[in-house]
C-alpha positions in Angstrom: 4.2 -28.8 24.2 3.6 -25.7 22.0 5.3 -27.0 19.0 3.2 -30.2 19.4 0.0 -27.9 19.8 1.0 -26.5 16.3 1.3 -29.8 14.7 -2.0 -30.9 16.0 -3.3 -27.7 14.4 -2.1 -28.1 11.0 -2.9 -31.8 11.0 -6.5 -30.9 11.6 -6.7 -33.0 15.1 -5.8 -30.3 17.6 -7.1 -31.0 21.1 -10.2 -28.8 21.6 -9.0 -27.6 25.1 -6.1 -26.0 23.4 -5.8 -22.4 22.5 -6.4 -21.2 19.0 -2.8 -20.8 17.2 -1.3 -17.4 17.0 -0.9 -16.2 13.4 1.1 -13.3 12.8 2.3 -11.4 9.6 6.0 -10.2 9.8 7.2 -7.4 7.3 11.2 -6.9 7.5 12.0 -3.4 6.8 15.6 -2.3 7.6 16.6 1.5 7.2 19.6 0.8 5.6 18.6 0.4 2.1 21.4 1.0 -0.4 19.8 1.2 -3.8 17.1 3.4 -2.8 17.3 5.1 0.5 14.6 4.2 2.9 12.8 2.5 0.0 10.3 0.7 2.0 8.5 4.0 3.0 9.0 5.8 -0.3 5.6 6.8 -1.9 4.5 4.3 -4.5 1.4 5.7 -6.4 0.6 8.2 -3.3 1.2 5.3 -0.7 4.3 4.3 1.4 5.5 1.1 -0.1 5.4 -0.9 2.8 1.5 0.3 3.5 0.5 -1.4 0.3 1.2 -5.0 2.0 0.1 -4.1 5.4 -3.0 -3.1 3.9 -3.6 -6.5 2.7 -2.4 -8.3 5.7 -4.6 -6.5 8.1 -7.6 -6.9 5.4 -7.0 -10.8 5.2 -8.4 -10.8 8.7 -6.4 -14.0 9.2 -3.7 -12.7 11.6 -3.8 -12.1 15.5 -1.0 -9.7 14.8 0.7 -8.1 12.0 4.2 -6.7 12.8 7.2 -4.8 11.2 10.8 -5.4 12.2 12.9 -2.3 11.7 15.8 -0.6 13.1 14.8 3.1 11.7 12.5 5.5 13.6 10.8 6.7 10.5 9.8 3.5 9.4 8.4 2.5 12.8 6.2 5.8 12.6 4.8 5.0 9.2 4.3 1.5 10.4 2.4 2.4 13.2 0.0 4.9 11.5 -0.9 2.3 9.2 -1.9 0.1 11.6 1.1 -2.5 12.2 2.9 -3.3 15.6 6.7 -2.7 15.6 9.5 -5.1 16.6 12.5 -3.2 17.2 15.1 -5.3 16.1 18.7 -5.6 17.6 21.8 -4.0 15.8 23.0 -7.9 15.4 20.4 -8.3 12.7 20.3 -5.1 11.4 23.6 -5.3 9.3 23.8 -5.5 5.5 25.0 -9.1 6.1 22.3 -10.0 8.3 19.7 -12.6 6.7 16.2 -12.6 7.0 15.9 -15.9 8.8 18.1 -14.5 11.4 15.8 -11.8 11.9 12.6 -13.7 11.8 14.3 -16.0 14.3 15.0 -13.0 16.6 11.3 -11.8 16.3 10.0 -15.4 17.4 12.6 -15.6 20.5 10.7 -12.6 21.8 7.0 -13.3 20.9 6.5 -16.8 22.2 2.9 -16.3 21.7 3.3 -16.8 17.9 2.6 -20.4 16.4 2.5 -19.5 12.6 4.5 -16.5 10.9 3.8 -15.2 7.2 7.2 -13.2 6.1 5.6 -10.8 3.9 8.2 -8.9 1.6 7.6 -4.9 1.6 8.6 -4.6 -1.9 5.8 -6.9 -3.5 3.0 -4.1 -3.5 0.5 -6.1 -5.6 -0.3 -8.6 -2.7 -4.0 -9.1 -2.1 -5.6 -10.5 0.8 -7.0 -13.7 -1.1 -3.4 -14.5 -1.8 -2.7 -14.7 1.9 -6.2 -16.4 2.9 -5.5 -19.1 0.2 -1.9 -19.8 1.0 -2.7 -19.9 4.8 -5.1 -23.0 4.1 -2.2 -25.0 2.9 -0.8 -24.8 6.2 -4.1 -25.3 8.4 -6.1 -27.7 6.0 -3.4 -29.4 3.9 -0.6 -30.0 6.7 2.0 -28.0 5.1 4.8 -26.5 7.3 6.3 -24.3 4.5 4.5 -22.4 1.9 6.0 -19.8 -0.5 4.7 -17.8 -3.6 5.7 -18.2 -6.9 5.2 -17.1 -10.6 5.1 -18.9 -13.7 7.6 -17.5 -16.4 8.1 -18.4 -20.0 11.9 -17.7 -20.0 14.6 -19.8 -21.7 17.8 -20.2 -19.3 21.5 -20.6 -20.6 24.4 -21.8 -18.4 27.1 -19.2 -18.2 30.5 -20.4 -19.9 34.0 -19.0 -19.5 34.7 -16.9 -22.3 38.3 -18.4 -22.2 36.9 -21.7 -23.0 35.9 -22.7 -26.2 32.4 -24.2 -25.1 29.3 -23.7 -26.7 26.4 -22.5 -24.2 24.0 -25.0 -23.3 20.4 -24.6 -22.1 18.7 -26.9 -19.4 15.1 -26.1 -20.7 15.4 -25.4 -24.4 16.2 -27.5 -27.5 17.2 -25.0 -29.9 16.3 -27.0 -32.9 12.5 -27.5 -31.3 11.9 -24.0 -29.9 8.3 -24.3 -28.6 5.5 -21.7 -28.8 4.5 -19.9 -25.6 1.1 -21.5 -25.9 2.5 -25.0 -26.2 4.9 -24.6 -23.3 3.9 -24.5 -19.5 6.8 -22.3 -18.6 8.6 -22.5 -15.0 8.0 -21.7 -11.7 10.1 -18.9 -9.8 10.1 -17.7 -6.6 8.5 -14.3 -6.6 9.5 -13.2 -3.0 5.9 -11.9 -2.2 5.6 -14.2 1.3 6.7 -17.1 3.1 4.7 -19.0 5.2 5.9 -21.3 7.8 5.3 -22.8 11.5 7.1 -21.8 14.3 8.9 -24.9 14.7 10.2 -24.7 10.9 11.7 -21.2 11.5 13.3 -22.2 14.9 14.9 -25.1 13.0 16.4 -23.1 10.3 13.9 -24.5 7.6 16.2 -27.5 7.6 13.8 -29.9 8.7 10.7 -29.3 6.5 8.3 -32.4 6.4 5.9 -30.9 3.4 6.7 -27.7 1.5 4.1 -26.4 -1.2 4.3 -23.6 -3.6 1.5 -20.9 -4.4 1.3 -19.5 -7.7 0.4 -16.2 -8.2 -0.6 -14.4 -11.8 2.4 -12.4 -13.2 0.5 -9.1 -12.7 0.8 -9.6 -9.2 4.6 -10.2 -9.2 5.9 -6.9 -9.1 9.3 -6.8 -7.2 10.6 -3.3 -6.5 14.0 -4.9 -5.7 14.0 -5.9 -9.4 11.3 -3.3 -11.0 13.9 -0.2 -10.1 11.9 1.7 -12.6 9.6 3.6 -10.0 6.8 5.0 -12.6 6.9 1.5 -14.3 6.0 -0.1 -11.2 3.6 2.6 -10.1 1.4 1.9 -13.3 1.4 -1.8 -12.5 0.4 -1.0 -8.9 -2.4 1.4 -9.8 -4.0 -1.3 -12.1 -3.2 -4.6 -10.2 -2.6 -3.1 -6.4 -5.1 -3.6 -3.4 -6.5 -0.6 -2.6 -8.1 -1.6 0.7 -12.1 -1.7 1.5 -12.7 2.0 2.2 -12.8 2.8 -1.4 -15.6 0.7 -3.0 -18.1 3.6 -2.9 -17.8 6.0 -5.7 -16.7 9.7 -4.6 -19.8 12.0 -5.1 -18.3 15.2 -3.2 -14.8 16.5 -3.1 -14.0 19.0 -0.5 -10.8 20.8 -0.7 -9.1 23.4 2.1 -7.9 26.6 -0.1 -4.8 27.4 2.2 -2.6 24.7 2.1 -3.9 22.6 -0.6 -5.1 24.8 -3.5 -2.6 27.4 -2.7 0.7 27.3 -1.0 -0.4 29.6 2.1 1.7 32.4 0.5 -0.1 35.8 0.2 1.3 38.3 -2.0 0.5 42.0 -1.2 0.8 44.8 -3.9 2.1 48.4 -3.4 -1.6 49.3 -3.4 -2.4 47.1 -0.3 -4.5 44.4 -2.2 -3.9 40.9 -1.5 -2.9 38.3 -4.1 -2.6 34.5 -4.1 -1.3 31.8 -6.8 -3.2 29.2 -8.3 -1.8 26.3 -10.3 -3.4 26.2 -13.4 -3.2 22.3 -13.2 -4.9 22.4 -10.2 -8.0 24.4 -11.5 -7.8 21.6 -14.7 -8.3 18.9 -11.9 -11.3 20.5 -10.2 -13.1 20.8 -13.6 -12.3 17.1 -14.5 -14.2 15.9 -11.6 -16.9 18.3 -12.3 -17.1 16.7 -15.8 -17.4 13.4 -14.1 -20.3 14.6 -12.0 -18.4 15.2 -8.7 -19.2 18.0 -6.9 -16.5 20.3 -5.8 -16.6 22.5 -2.6 -13.6 24.5 -1.5 -13.5 25.1 2.3 -12.1 27.7 4.8 -12.5 28.6 8.3 -13.4 32.0 9.8 -9.8 32.1 10.7 -8.4 32.1 7.2 -6.0 35.1 6.5 -7.3 35.4 2.7 -9.9 38.0 2.6 -13.7 36.7 1.6 -13.7 38.7 -1.3 -10.3 37.0 -2.6 -11.5 33.7 -1.5 -14.6 34.0 -3.5 -12.3 35.1 -6.5 -10.5 31.8 -6.0 -13.4 29.6 -6.1 -14.8 31.4 -9.1 -11.7 30.9 -10.9 -11.7 27.3 -9.8 -15.4 27.2 -11.1 -16.7 25.6 -7.8 -18.4 26.0 -4.8 -17.3 27.9 -1.4 -18.2 27.2 2.0 -17.1 29.0 5.2 -17.1 27.1 8.5 -16.4 28.2 12.0 -14.3 25.4 13.1 -14.4 23.2 9.9 -14.7 20.2 12.2 -16.6 17.1 11.3 -19.9 18.3 12.7 -19.8 20.7 9.9 -19.4 18.5 7.2 -22.0 16.1 8.7 -24.4 18.8 8.4 -23.3 19.6 4.7 -23.5 15.5 3.9 -27.2 15.7 5.4 -28.0 18.4 3.4 -26.8 16.8 0.1 -27.9 13.1 1.4 -24.6 11.9 1.3 -22.7 9.1 3.3 -19.1 9.6 4.7 -17.6 6.7 2.2 -19.0 9.1 -0.8 -17.1 12.0 0.5 -13.1 12.7 -0.4 -11.3 15.5 1.4 -8.0 17.1 0.9 -6.4 19.0 4.2 -3.1 19.9 5.2 -2.9 21.1 8.9 -3.4 19.2 12.0 -7.0 21.0 12.4 -7.9 18.7 9.6 -7.2 15.5 11.2 -10.9 14.9 12.4 -12.5 15.2 8.8 -9.3 13.4 7.2 -10.1 10.5 9.4 -14.0 10.2 8.7 -14.2 10.5 5.0 -14.1 7.5 2.8 -11.1 8.9 0.9 -8.3 11.2 2.2 -5.4 13.0 0.7 -2.7 15.5 1.6 0.2 17.3 -0.3 3.6 16.1 0.1 4.4 19.3 2.2 1.3 18.8 4.5 2.2 19.0 8.3 -0.7 16.6 8.8 1.0 14.1 6.8 2.9 12.9 10.0 0.0 12.4 12.0 -2.7 10.4 9.9 -2.5 7.3 7.5 -3.5 9.3 4.3 -5.1 7.1 1.6 -3.5 9.3 -0.9 -0.1 11.2 -0.5 0.5 13.4 -3.3 4.1 13.5 -4.7 3.6 17.4 -5.2 3.2 19.9 -2.7 0.2 22.5 -2.1 -0.3 25.1 -4.8 2.1 23.3 -7.4 -0.5 20.3 -8.6 -1.4 18.4 -5.6 -4.8 18.9 -6.2 -4.7 17.6 -9.8 -2.8 14.8 -8.9 -5.6 13.7 -5.8 -8.3 14.3 -8.7 -6.7 12.1 -11.0 -6.6 9.2 -8.2 -10.1 9.8 -7.3 -11.1 9.4 -10.9 -8.8 6.2 -11.0 -10.8 4.7 -8.0 -14.0 5.4 -9.2 -13.5 3.7 -12.6 -12.5 0.6 -10.5 -15.5 0.9 -8.3 -18.0 0.8 -11.3 -16.3 -2.4 -12.4 -18.4 -5.5 -11.9 -15.4 -7.2 -10.5 -14.6 -7.8 -6.6 -11.6 -5.3 -5.9 -9.8 -8.3 -4.3 -9.5 -10.3 -7.4 -8.6 -7.5 -10.2 -6.2 -9.4 -12.9 -5.4 -9.4 -16.6 -9.2 -11.1 -17.3 -10.8 -8.7 -14.9 -9.7 -5.0 -15.8 
């Protein structure tokens, strides 16, 4: 009965009384990566790798549910923080030898409500919502039961020969006497592994009885595969340029609020023999604050009345950083709201860097938030940017560079979901 309903849906003749098909995104994220331990949640450009595709899936607004299938507690925590539901896979499909198909089939056995599944690969962080929406239309409007993503490559292939044999290698797509120019050759299509859409019935049948298949072509700039691009810094540069950053970062930041202890300093206080307190500030962090101010972004250091540093020392820190200082009773959202009203700003025009659990309220409301790599609050929130550097050691500079990069993107006359080689 259910499979008949799906067939009716994809053929466009669904019974009006039938329920709407349940479309689910499924990201497989096993904890036993051999190449890079816990690769799926390793930070890529300040965001857990898996969060890049979760953000695209959730913002596509075509799924009734977005799932992560995992066997690892930390991956589960990160997935839930970023808005996904979690399917705890069984040990039988968590082995090195387990296939994606087996894992997907286990998922649909326990989720009878799911009709259409989009298997999204966590290691493809340049996926955008429009890719998902356009590919889904090939299932729901064109009657396909299997759609996969591809990329066009201009590479000549050569068949391998045994070195013991006295044979010349041959190429299935090149005549060496007539080597074409790139512009004269359309290239060939290769799977890029970004996603695989299919109906429930097709997955249940092991993809053996597919009636209508189709490919969805993605531009090369979107085809970043961390399984292949093992040079993490190179992958980060690609993602910073062509990745999908979500909807929240459309407005340019006009005010940056930064906690002193736990962000600008590492929380350590040094006491001299004469009884004077001292703190260390990283010169890179001061330079980062100055970069923001040169770009017309106001910077205010924030601290509460419970701060262990003396007021005189805090004022000296603000003077050294060349920015304002604000003392708060509780440092909660209400105090920041009064500050925004004073400066005639919206939440999405404010960036905040915090580190402790007491900062959660503000971190959850501002348009852009960041935390140092060693911040206790990092386990409690879905930070838009997780610094690779710890507090007092360049984290503020790193977040400042990220703010400026997003500001550059926001000023472009191109929709963020359609950044490509012609529009960057």
